N, C-alpha and C positions, 0 to 999 in steps of 0.2 A: 518727152520730158510734157505732165500736165497743165493744163492752162490754170488750175488753183494752187500750183506748186509755185514757190516762191526762193530765188536765190540768197543764197546765204554765204559766208566765208568765214571759216572757223579758224582759229588759230589754238594749237595745243601746245604745252611743255610739257616733254615726257621724260620720268624719272624712271631709267631703270637700273638703280643701282641694288648689285646682290641679285638681280632679277637672270635668268637665261633667256626671257625672251630680246628678239632682239629690236632696234625700234622700227623694223619692217613690220616685224611682225605685229606691234603695239598697234601701227599705221592699221594693217589689216582687220583686228581687232575693232578700230573705232569705224572704219567703213562698214563692217558688217553691221556694226550695232546704229549706222543711218540707212543702211537697204532695209533693215529690220521695221525700222521707221520711216517706213516707203520712200524714203528719201535716193537720190541718184547723186551718186560722187562724177565730177565730172574735170578735177584736178587735183592732185596733190603737188606739195610743194616742201621736200625735206631742206631747211632753212641749215641745218646742223646746227652744230653746242654753239652755243653763247654762254658771255658770262652774266651775272645777274648787275643791273644797276646799283638795286639794292640787297643784298643778301641776308635773310630770314633767318636759315639757317645755317650754321657754318658748316655744316659737313655736307651741303648741297650749295656751292657756288656758282654754278652751272648748269646747265640742262640741255638737251636737244629740244628743238624748236620746228615745227611742221605747222604746212596751212592746207587746208584743203579747201574747194570752190565745192559747192553740193545745191543740188535743188532738192526742196523737202515740204510739206505741206507744213502753215502757219505754226501749230502746235510743237512741230518738229525740235524744235532748239530747248526749248524748257525740258522736251520727256530725253533729249541727245543727254542735257546737262545733269540732269537726275542718274540716268543710266550711268554715268564714267564716274560719278561724282563719289562711287563706292571703288572704283579704280583704282588700287593703288601706284598705277604706272602711269596715268595721267594729272601731273602735277596743279595745271593751269588750261582752264577755258575759257577763250574768249569767242563768241558769234555774234557776228554783224550782219546786218542785212545787204547786198551788194547789189 
């Protein structure tokens, strides 16, 4: 890990309804995007499927939660959000400093 990298913890809510991709394949795609941004994934935790406290879409009452710990340059979180914004399998993204 380089000294100019910062540590982050990202939480993702994944929506794979009607898609052939499994949760593991979606996570592998997210890890690939992080490595493209010169980041290094150190841990992956699949929390499992959880129901939402507030349902915004009646057709989606719960989804899979995944947390990733990674180190990347300071500009990487904004770039990661932008790249995953168009990905229909990633429902929500939260990135925090670790």
